[in-house]
C-alpha positions as CSV (number, residue, x, y, z in Angstrom):
1,M,19.8,-6.0,-1.6
2,S,19.1,-7.6,1.8
3,D,22.1,-7.9,4.2
4,S,21.2,-11.6,4.4
5,L,22.9,-12.2,1.1
6,A,26.4,-11.4,2.8
7,T,25.8,-12.9,6.3
8,S,25.0,-16.2,7.7
9,S,21.7,-17.2,9.0
10,T,22.9,-17.7,12.4
11,E,24.6,-14.3,12.6
12,L,21.6,-12.6,11.4
13,K,19.5,-14.4,14.0
14,N,21.8,-13.5,16.7
15,S,21.8,-9.8,15.4
16,H,18.0,-9.7,15.2
17,D,17.8,-11.0,18.8
18,A,20.0,-8.3,19.9
19,R,18.1,-5.8,18.0
20,V,14.7,-6.9,19.4
21,N,16.1,-6.9,23.0
22,A,17.2,-3.3,22.5
23,I,13.7,-2.4,21.2
24,A,12.2,-4.5,24.1
25,A,14.3,-2.4,26.6
26,A,13.2,0.8,24.9
27,V,9.5,0.0,25.1
28,R,9.8,-1.1,28.6
29,G,11.2,2.1,29.7
30,F,8.4,4.0,28.1
31,H,6.0,1.6,29.9
32,E,7.7,2.1,33.2
33,R,7.7,5.9,32.8
34,G,4.1,5.9,31.6
35,K,4.9,7.7,28.5
36,D,3.3,7.5,25.1
37,F,5.4,6.5,22.3
38,R,5.4,5.8,18.5
39,I,7.2,3.3,16.2
40,Y,9.4,4.7,13.6
41,H,10.0,2.3,10.6
42,G,12.2,4.6,8.4
43,S,9.9,4.7,5.3
44,T,6.4,5.2,4.4
45,N,4.1,4.4,1.4
46,S,1.2,6.3,3.1
47,T,-0.2,9.7,2.0
48,R,-0.8,10.4,5.5
49,T,1.7,12.9,7.1
50,A,3.4,12.1,10.3
51,D,5.7,14.3,12.6
52,F,7.9,12.1,14.9
53,R,10.2,13.3,17.5
54,R,13.4,11.1,18.4
55,D,12.7,11.2,22.1
56,Q,9.3,9.8,21.8
57,I,9.7,7.0,19.2
58,V,11.1,3.5,19.2
59,D,13.2,3.1,16.2
60,T,12.8,-0.4,14.3
61,S,14.4,0.8,11.1
62,G,17.1,-1.5,11.4
63,L,14.8,-4.6,11.1
64,R,15.4,-5.0,7.4
65,N,16.8,-8.4,7.0
66,V,15.7,-11.8,5.4
67,L,16.6,-14.5,8.0
68,D,15.7,-17.9,6.5
69,V,14.0,-19.3,3.5
70,D,12.6,-22.9,4.1
71,A,12.2,-24.2,0.6
72,E,10.5,-27.4,1.8
73,R,7.7,-25.7,3.8
74,K,7.8,-22.9,1.5
75,T,8.1,-20.2,3.9
76,I,10.3,-17.0,4.4
77,L,11.4,-15.6,7.7
78,V,11.8,-11.8,7.6
79,E,12.1,-8.7,9.6
80,P,9.2,-6.1,9.3
81,N,11.2,-3.6,7.1
82,V,12.2,-6.0,4.3
83,P,10.6,-4.3,1.3
84,M,8.8,-6.2,-1.4
85,D,11.6,-6.3,-4.0
86,D,13.9,-7.9,-1.7
87,L,11.1,-10.4,-0.6
88,V,10.6,-11.2,-4.1
89,D,14.3,-11.5,-5.2
90,T,15.1,-13.8,-2.2
91,S,12.1,-16.1,-2.7
92,L,12.7,-16.4,-6.5
93,R,16.2,-17.6,-5.8
94,H,14.7,-20.7,-4.2
95,G,11.9,-21.1,-7.0
96,L,9.2,-19.6,-4.8
97,V,7.3,-16.3,-4.6
98,P,4.7,-14.7,-2.2
99,P,1.2,-15.3,-3.2
100,V,0.3,-11.6,-2.6
101,V,3.0,-9.0,-3.6
102,M,2.2,-5.4,-3.3
103,E,2.7,-3.3,-6.6
104,F,5.2,-1.0,-5.2
105,P,8.7,-2.3,-4.4
106,G,9.4,-0.2,-1.4
107,I,6.2,-1.3,0.6
108,T,7.5,-3.3,3.4
109,V,6.3,-6.9,4.8
110,G,5.4,-5.1,8.1
111,G,3.6,-2.5,6.4
112,G,1.6,-5.0,4.4
113,Y,0.8,-6.8,7.5
114,A,-0.4,-4.0,9.5
115,G,-1.8,-1.7,6.8
116,T,-4.4,-3.4,4.7
117,S,-2.6,-4.2,1.4
118,G,-3.7,-6.3,-1.6
119,E,-2.8,-6.7,-5.2
120,S,-3.9,-8.4,-8.3
121,S,-3.9,-11.8,-6.6
122,S,-6.0,-10.9,-3.8
123,F,-9.1,-12.3,-5.3
124,K,-7.4,-15.8,-4.8
125,Y,-5.5,-15.4,-1.7
126,G,-7.0,-12.4,0.1
127,L,-4.9,-9.4,1.6
128,F,-1.3,-9.6,2.2
129,E,-2.0,-10.2,6.0
130,R,-3.4,-13.5,5.1
131,T,0.0,-15.0,4.1
132,V,1.4,-14.2,7.4
133,L,1.7,-17.5,9.4
134,W,3.0,-16.1,12.6
135,V,4.6,-13.0,14.0
136,E,7.0,-11.9,16.8
137,I,5.7,-8.9,18.6
138,V,7.1,-6.7,21.3
139,L,4.3,-5.7,23.5
140,A,3.8,-2.3,24.8
141,N,5.1,-3.4,28.4
142,G,8.2,-4.8,26.8
143,D,7.5,-8.4,26.5
144,V,8.5,-10.1,23.5
145,V,5.8,-13.0,22.4
146,T,4.8,-14.8,19.3
147,A,1.3,-15.0,17.8
148,S,-0.1,-17.6,15.3
149,A,-3.4,-19.4,14.6
150,S,-2.5,-21.8,17.4
151,E,-0.9,-19.4,19.9
152,R,-2.3,-16.0,21.0
153,E,-4.6,-16.2,18.1
154,D,-6.6,-13.1,19.1
155,L,-3.4,-11.0,18.9
156,W,-2.4,-12.7,15.6
157,R,-5.8,-11.7,14.1
158,G,-5.8,-8.3,15.9
159,A,-2.5,-7.1,14.7
160,R,-3.7,-7.4,11.1
161,S,-4.3,-4.0,9.7
162,S,-3.9,-2.6,13.2
163,F,-1.3,0.0,12.0
164,G,1.1,-0.9,14.7
165,T,-1.3,-0.1,17.7
166,L,-1.2,-3.3,19.4
167,G,2.6,-3.7,19.8
168,V,5.7,-3.7,17.7
169,T,6.1,-6.4,15.1
170,T,9.6,-7.5,14.9
171,L,9.5,-10.7,12.8
172,L,7.0,-12.5,10.4
173,E,7.0,-15.8,8.8
174,V,5.3,-15.4,5.3
175,Q,3.8,-18.4,3.2
176,L,5.3,-18.8,-0.3
177,I,4.1,-20.7,-3.4
178,D,5.9,-22.1,-6.4
179,A,7.1,-19.4,-8.9
180,K,7.2,-19.6,-12.7
181,P,9.5,-17.2,-14.7
182,Y,6.7,-15.5,-16.5
183,V,3.2,-14.2,-16.5
184,Q,1.0,-14.5,-19.4
185,L,-1.2,-11.3,-19.4
186,S,-4.3,-11.0,-21.5
187,Y,-5.8,-7.6,-22.0
188,H,-9.7,-7.6,-22.5
189,P,-11.0,-4.3,-23.7
190,V,-14.3,-3.2,-22.1
191,F,-16.6,-0.3,-22.9
192,S,-18.5,0.6,-19.8
193,A,-18.1,0.2,-15.9
194,T,-21.0,-2.4,-16.2
195,E,-18.9,-4.4,-18.5
196,A,-15.7,-4.1,-16.5
197,V,-17.4,-5.2,-13.3
198,K,-19.2,-8.0,-15.1
199,R,-16.0,-9.3,-16.8
200,I,-14.0,-9.0,-13.5
201,R,-16.6,-11.0,-11.5
202,A,-16.6,-13.8,-14.3
203,E,-12.8,-14.0,-14.1
204,V,-12.7,-14.3,-10.5
205,D,-14.6,-17.5,-11.0
206,N,-12.2,-18.9,-13.5
207,P,-9.7,-21.1,-11.6
208,S,-7.0,-20.8,-14.3
209,N,-6.4,-17.2,-13.3
210,D,-3.6,-16.1,-11.0
211,F,-4.0,-12.4,-11.3
212,I,-6.9,-9.9,-12.1
213,D,-6.9,-6.3,-12.2
214,G,-8.5,-3.5,-14.6
215,I,-8.3,0.0,-15.4
216,L,-11.1,2.4,-16.5
217,F,-9.6,5.1,-18.6
218,T,-12.9,7.0,-19.2
219,K,-16.6,6.0,-18.4
220,K,-16.7,4.2,-21.8
221,S,-13.3,2.6,-22.2
222,G,-11.2,0.3,-20.1
223,V,-9.4,-2.9,-19.9
224,V,-9.5,-6.0,-17.7
225,M,-6.3,-7.7,-17.3
226,T,-5.9,-11.5,-16.5
227,G,-2.7,-13.2,-15.7
228,R,-1.3,-16.6,-15.4
229,L,2.1,-17.9,-14.1
230,V,3.7,-19.6,-17.0
231,D,7.0,-21.3,-17.7
232,R,7.1,-20.8,-21.5
233,T,8.9,-17.9,-23.1
234,P,7.6,-15.5,-25.8
235,P,7.0,-16.8,-29.3
236,L,10.2,-17.1,-31.5
237,G,11.2,-13.6,-32.8
238,T,9.7,-11.7,-30.0
239,K,10.9,-10.5,-26.6
240,P,9.2,-10.5,-23.3
241,Q,7.4,-7.3,-22.2
242,R,9.5,-5.4,-19.7
243,F,8.2,-2.6,-17.4
244,T,11.1,-1.9,-14.9
245,R,13.8,-0.4,-17.1
246,A,14.1,3.4,-18.0
247,A,13.5,2.7,-21.7
248,D,10.4,0.5,-20.8
249,P,6.8,2.0,-21.2
250,W,4.9,2.9,-18.0
251,F,2.5,-0.1,-17.7
252,Y,-0.9,1.8,-17.6
253,L,0.1,3.6,-21.0
254,H,1.1,0.2,-22.5
255,A,-2.3,-1.2,-21.4
256,Q,-4.1,1.6,-23.0
257,R,-2.3,0.8,-26.3
258,M,-2.9,-2.9,-25.8
259,M,-6.7,-2.2,-25.4
260,S,-6.8,0.1,-28.6
261,K,-5.3,-2.5,-30.7
262,S,-8.4,-4.5,-31.2
263,S,-11.8,-5.3,-29.7
264,K,-10.4,-8.7,-29.0
265,P,-8.0,-9.6,-26.1
266,S,-4.3,-9.1,-26.7
267,V,-1.6,-11.2,-24.9
268,D,1.9,-10.4,-23.4
269,I,4.5,-12.6,-21.8
270,I,6.1,-10.5,-18.9
271,P,9.1,-11.6,-16.6
272,V,7.3,-12.2,-13.3
273,T,9.2,-9.6,-11.3
274,D,8.3,-6.9,-14.1
275,Y,4.6,-8.0,-13.7
276,L,4.7,-7.7,-9.9
277,F,6.2,-4.3,-9.9
278,R,4.7,-3.1,-13.2
279,Y,3.0,0.0,-11.4
280,D,6.2,1.2,-9.7
281,R,7.4,3.6,-12.5
282,G,4.8,6.5,-12.5
283,A,3.0,5.1,-9.4
284,F,0.3,3.7,-11.6
285,W,-0.5,7.0,-13.4
286,T,-0.1,9.6,-10.6
287,G,3.4,10.5,-11.9
288,K,1.9,12.2,-14.9
289,Y,0.8,15.2,-12.4
290,A,4.4,15.8,-11.7
291,F,4.9,16.3,-15.4
292,L,1.8,18.8,-15.4
293,Y,3.0,20.5,-12.2
294,F,6.5,21.1,-13.6
295,M,5.2,21.9,-17.1
296,V,7.3,19.2,-18.6
297,P,6.1,17.4,-21.8
298,F,4.6,14.1,-21.1
299,I,6.6,12.3,-23.8
300,F,8.7,9.2,-23.9
301,L,11.9,11.1,-24.1
302,M,11.2,12.9,-20.7
303,R,9.9,10.0,-19.0
304,W,13.1,8.2,-19.9
305,F,15.3,11.2,-18.8
306,L,13.3,11.7,-15.6
307,N,13.1,8.0,-14.9
308,T,15.1,8.3,-11.6
309,F,12.6,10.5,-10.2
310,M,9.5,8.4,-11.3
311,H,10.0,5.3,-9.0
312,T,7.6,5.1,-6.0
313,R,10.3,5.3,-3.4
314,V,11.3,8.7,-4.7
315,M,7.9,9.9,-5.5
316,Y,6.5,9.4,-2.0
317,H,9.6,11.1,-0.4
318,A,9.1,14.2,-2.7
319,L,5.2,14.2,-2.2
320,H,5.5,14.5,1.6
321,Q,8.5,17.0,1.4
322,S,6.7,19.2,-1.0
323,G,3.5,19.3,1.0
324,H,1.7,18.3,-2.0
325,A,0.3,15.1,-0.2
326,D,-2.3,17.5,1.3
327,R,-3.5,18.5,-2.2
328,Y,-4.3,14.9,-3.8
329,I,-7.2,12.6,-3.4
330,V,-5.7,9.2,-2.8
331,Q,-8.3,6.6,-1.8
332,D,-8.8,3.0,-2.2
333,I,-12.3,1.7,-1.6
334,G,-13.6,-1.8,-1.2
335,M,-17.0,-1.9,-2.9
336,P,-19.7,-4.6,-3.2
337,Y,-19.9,-5.7,-6.9
338,K,-23.5,-4.8,-7.1
339,R,-22.7,-1.2,-6.1
340,A,-19.5,-0.7,-7.9
341,E,-21.0,0.8,-11.1
342,E,-23.0,3.3,-9.0
343,F,-19.9,4.3,-7.3
344,V,-17.9,4.8,-10.6
345,N,-20.8,7.0,-11.7
346,Y,-20.6,9.0,-8.7
347,V,-16.9,9.5,-9.0
348,D,-17.3,10.5,-12.7
349,A,-20.0,13.1,-11.8
350,N,-18.2,14.7,-8.8
351,F,-14.6,14.3,-9.5
352,G,-14.1,13.4,-13.1
353,L,-10.8,11.5,-11.9
354,Y,-9.4,9.0,-14.4
355,P,-8.1,6.5,-14.7
356,L,-9.5,4.4,-12.1
357,W,-8.1,1.2,-10.8
358,L,-10.2,-2.0,-10.4
359,C,-9.0,-4.8,-8.3
360,P,-11.1,-7.8,-6.9
361,V,-10.3,-8.7,-3.3
362,K,-11.3,-11.4,-0.9
363,L,-11.9,-9.9,2.5
364,S,-10.5,-11.3,5.8
365,P,-13.8,-11.3,7.9
366,D,-12.1,-12.6,10.9
367,S,-9.7,-9.6,11.6
368,V,-10.6,-7.5,14.6
369,L,-10.6,-4.2,12.9
370,R,-12.7,-5.1,10.0
371,P,-15.8,-2.8,9.9
372,R,-19.0,-3.9,11.6
373,A,-20.5,-4.2,7.9
374,C,-18.2,-7.1,7.1
375,S,-19.9,-9.5,9.5
376,Q,-23.2,-8.9,7.8
377,M,-21.9,-9.5,4.4
378,T,-22.7,-13.0,2.8
379,D,-20.4,-12.3,-0.1
380,K,-16.8,-11.5,1.1
381,N,-15.6,-10.7,-2.3
382,M,-15.4,-7.0,-3.2
383,L,-13.9,-4.7,-5.9
384,N,-11.4,-2.5,-4.8
385,I,-11.6,0.8,-6.6
386,G,-8.5,3.2,-6.7
387,V,-9.3,6.9,-6.9
388,W,-6.3,9.1,-7.1
389,G,-5.8,12.6,-8.3
390,P,-5.6,16.3,-7.5
391,G,-8.3,18.0,-5.2
392,P,-9.0,21.5,-4.0
393,T,-5.8,23.5,-2.8
394,D,-7.9,25.1,0.0
395,G,-7.6,23.1,3.3
396,Q,-11.2,23.4,4.4
397,R,-12.7,22.8,0.9
398,F,-10.3,19.7,0.4
399,A,-11.7,18.2,3.7
400,E,-15.3,19.0,2.7
401,V,-14.9,17.0,-0.5
402,N,-13.1,14.2,1.1
403,R,-15.9,13.9,3.7
404,K,-18.6,13.9,1.0
405,F,-16.6,11.0,-0.7
406,E,-16.5,9.2,2.7
407,R,-20.3,9.6,3.1
408,K,-20.9,8.1,-0.3
409,I,-18.7,5.2,0.7
410,L,-20.7,4.4,3.7
411,E,-24.0,4.9,1.7
412,L,-23.0,2.3,-0.7
413,N,-21.7,-0.1,2.0
414,G,-18.2,0.3,0.9
415,L,-15.0,-0.1,3.0
416,K,-12.3,2.5,3.0
417,C,-8.8,1.5,3.2
418,L,-7.1,3.5,6.1
419,Y,-3.6,4.0,4.7
420,A,-4.7,7.1,3.2
421,K,-6.1,10.2,4.7
422,T,-9.2,9.8,6.8
423,Y,-11.8,12.5,7.7
424,Y,-14.1,10.9,10.0
425,T,-14.8,12.3,13.3
426,E,-14.0,9.9,16.1
427,E,-17.6,9.1,16.8
428,E,-18.3,8.4,13.1
429,F,-15.0,6.2,12.9
430,W,-16.2,3.9,15.9
431,E,-19.7,3.7,14.6
432,I,-18.0,1.8,11.5
433,Y,-15.4,-0.2,13.5
434,D,-15.9,-2.5,16.6
435,R,-14.4,-0.3,19.3
436,N,-15.2,-2.8,22.2
437,S,-13.5,-5.7,20.7
438,Y,-10.4,-3.6,19.6
439,E,-10.2,-1.8,23.2
440,S,-10.5,-5.1,24.8
441,L,-7.5,-6.5,23.0
442,R,-5.4,-3.2,23.7
443,S,-6.2,-3.7,27.2
444,K,-5.4,-7.4,27.2
445,Y,-2.0,-6.8,25.7
446,H,-1.0,-3.7,27.5
447,A,-1.2,-1.4,24.5
448,S,-2.6,1.8,26.0
449,L,0.6,3.8,25.6
450,L,0.5,3.3,21.9
451,P,-1.7,5.4,19.8
452,T,-5.2,4.1,18.9
453,I,-6.0,3.3,15.1
454,Y,-8.0,6.5,15.3
455,D,-5.0,8.6,16.6
456,K,-3.1,7.2,13.7
457,V,-5.6,8.2,10.9
458,K,-7.6,11.0,12.3
459,P,-7.7,14.3,10.6
460,N,-5.7,17.3,12.0
461,H,-8.5,19.8,12.4
462,S,-6.1,22.8,12.6
463,T,-4.5,21.9,9.2
464,M,-7.8,21.1,7.6
465,K,-8.8,24.9,8.0
466,R,-5.7,26.1,6.2
467,S,-4.5,25.8,2.9
468,W,-1.8,23.3,2.0
469,V,0.7,26.2,1.5
470,E,0.4,26.6,5.3
471,N,0.7,23.1,6.3
472,R,4.5,22.7,6.5
473,S,7.4,22.8,9.0
474,H,10.2,24.6,7.1
475,R,11.2,28.3,7.2
476,I,10.7,29.4,3.7
477,P,8.6,32.6,3.8
478,D,4.8,32.1,2.7
479,F,5.1,34.6,-0.4
480,V,8.2,32.4,-1.7
481,W,6.6,29.2,-1.0
482,R,3.5,30.1,-2.9
483,L,5.6,30.9,-6.1
484,W,5.7,28.1,-8.6
485,P,7.6,25.7,-8.6
486,V,9.1,26.4,-5.2
487,S,7.4,23.7,-3.2
488,G,7.9,21.1,-6.0
489,L,11.6,21.7,-6.2
490,Y,12.0,21.8,-2.6
491,G,10.3,18.3,-2.3
492,V,12.8,17.0,-5.0
493,W,15.8,18.6,-3.4
494,K,14.8,17.2,0.1
495,T,14.1,13.8,-1.3
496,I,17.7,13.7,-2.8
497,A,19.3,15.1,0.3
498,S,18.0,12.8,2.9
499,Q,15.8,9.6,3.2
500,D,15.0,10.0,6.9
501,Y,12.5,12.7,6.1
502,L,10.0,11.8,8.8
503,L,12.5,12.4,11.7
504,E,12.8,15.8,13.2
505,R,16.4,16.8,12.7
């Protein structure tokens, strides 16, 4: 839980100011020496690998407190490393909840602001960044400033989805809305991608919906889920449907069962926190691949027994430590509704990866780092399609498959989320994004010593040519590392042993 539960607001604010002064001094030192630096947050929900050195970073991992909740204004003041579960827990104690909550509890407020994050309420409120009212930022010359719609508005917009390349975000005020204790979730079976897209589009126009997302289990079967915040409890004799405990079902398996019950919609009453983090256990459905890798039966008993390792905080650590992040296609793509079915058909024919996640999203057209194509769109609503699953183990082949994937996205006027691996060349990247506006903003706010967004997401050409087996930093001999299940066990062991896995020891 957040330290704010045990410390007064004044003490927390004093502590915050002291931490920010220390961060500003460190940044100023890099600026005066003309040395590049990077920001270390202490956690990640990205599948991109990172290699930080302690003498080249500004450590912001201590900024993890909730400083204040203003129940009257319905706002919450938080440091950037406050995770979603702490944000939700603190808000709910005041009868409030964030309008957009990312589905993994370990995703942080700062990560959501800077990293293009949305969820099943994003058709209504947009991406998480749209709920941030103002931010405090340490500029790359050491100055501490605030940015909002009325003050340094260009920085406020520019820092959205900028992946920390315009400065060091140290404080954010987030808008809240009235909470209710339950979500009434309806499961609507669909029998084609065409029907799924049509159903989602129709539900987006229904003002009674608070949440909408969908799952395609195959090309011819899926479910669209619509939710409403409600006060009422389940009917007498039934219990709320839970998803966060070890004995609860993984959400996608439960949704599949609900879809199979009838051709008509089925309904659950779900505690609001269980709904918001329903995809945590099993990381949607990608946790199933861990069972396949270790040859463990994918049955309820084993999911219950291994529950500790099946939460996303643990899974992301193991994914990076094992090197398996270089083996999986993990992409989220915003697709115009009229091209969504064509994209699903492409994925079906070329990858055969199912399930696919469908989530309607309202874009933020005024952000500096939105692709050029956004300015030409008359419809700012898109359908996010999540494509997650194993790819080729050969590094060059893996890169070729992903580049082919990215070309198809551009062909269909889709938008790729940059939290995942990116294989564009620098020239291709800046053909998609407005480099002039971005670089002008970096120059204005002294950010030249920070990496550019392309530096953050670009492919490592040396590792692209090697297999995933070679892309690691430990000293285990190759012939041992190649043996099953050495790399997987190593990832699990390192995850248990240490959480600061991105820092070089």
